[in-house]
C-alpha positions in Angstrom: -7.9 -34.7 -7.1 -5.9 -38.1 -6.1 -5.5 -37.8 -2.1 -1.8 -38.6 -2.2 -1.3 -34.6 -4.1 -4.4 -33.3 -1.8 -2.0 -34.5 1.2 1.3 -33.2 -0.2 -0.2 -29.8 -1.0 -1.6 -29.5 2.5 1.9 -30.6 3.7 3.8 -28.5 1.6 1.6 -25.2 2.6 2.0 -26.0 6.2 5.8 -25.9 5.7 5.9 -22.9 3.8 3.4 -21.1 6.6 5.3 -22.5 9.3 8.9 -20.9 8.1 7.2 -17.7 6.8 5.4 -16.6 10.3 8.5 -16.2 12.1 10.3 -14.6 9.5 7.3 -12.1 8.9 6.8 -11.2 12.4 11.0 -10.8 13.1 10.2 -8.3 10.1 7.3 -6.2 11.4 8.4 -5.8 15.0 12.4 -5.2 14.4 11.8 -2.7 11.4 9.8 -0.5 13.5 12.1 -0.8 16.2 14.8 0.3 14.4 13.5 2.9 12.9 12.4 4.4 16.4 8.5 4.3 15.5 6.2 3.0 12.3 7.2 3.9 8.8 5.6 7.0 7.8 5.0 8.6 11.1 7.0 12.1 11.3 10.1 12.0 13.6 11.2 14.9 15.8 13.8 17.1 14.7 14.7 17.9 18.1 17.6 15.2 18.0 21.2 16.6 18.3 22.9 16.7 14.7 26.8 15.3 15.4 29.3 17.5 13.8 31.7 16.1 12.3 35.1 18.4 12.1 37.9 17.6 9.5 
């Protein structure tokens, strides 16, 4: 493989991984926080249910 092409591939992968790592970290940290637990866990059913009177 040509050295310029190899250099380009390495630089491209470095940029792609640098962009994806923060996205993956934010996603896997914020989704469980917004759900109040890990996906698949049972949630307590003792939470109060809001009643809407119409």
